[in-house]
C-alpha positions in Angstrom: 7.2 -28.3 2.8 7.5 -29.9 5.9 7.5 -33.3 4.3 10.6 -32.1 2.5 12.4 -32.0 5.9 12.3 -35.7 6.0 14.9 -35.8 3.2 17.4 -34.6 5.8 17.2 -37.9 7.3 18.9 -39.5 4.1 22.5 -40.6 5.3 23.4 -40.9 1.7 23.2 -37.1 1.1 23.7 -35.6 4.8 25.9 -36.4 7.6 24.4 -36.2 11.4 24.4 -37.5 14.7 21.6 -38.6 16.9 21.7 -35.4 18.8 21.5 -33.4 15.6 18.4 -35.2 14.7 17.0 -34.6 18.2 17.7 -30.9 17.9 15.7 -30.7 14.5 12.9 -32.8 15.9 12.6 -30.5 18.9 12.7 -27.3 16.9 10.1 -28.6 14.6 7.8 -29.8 17.8 8.3 -26.3 19.4 6.9 -24.6 16.2 4.1 -27.0 16.1 3.2 -26.1 19.6 3.0 -22.6 18.6 1.1 -23.3 15.9 -1.6 -25.2 17.7 -1.7 -22.3 20.4 -2.4 -19.7 17.5 -5.2 -21.8 16.1 -6.6 -22.5 19.7 -6.8 -18.8 20.4 -8.3 -18.0 17.1 -11.2 -20.7 17.8 -11.7 -19.3 21.4 -11.9 -15.7 20.0 -14.6 -17.2 17.4 -16.5 -19.0 20.1 -16.7 -15.7 22.3 -18.7 -13.9 19.7 -15.9 -11.2 19.5 -16.8 -8.6 16.9 -15.0 -9.2 13.7 -15.0 -7.6 10.3 -16.1 -9.5 7.3 
């Protein structure tokens, strides 16, 4: 699905400015940063030997 966002860069189908493109890229980077943090938190919980149900 993320790859489909790249279709928005096609000037034949969409009109956008450099500022618009930067806003999209910034929003995606912010979401990726949150995703990385969630995975890192999950990995650190596993490393501490925290109890979990299987």
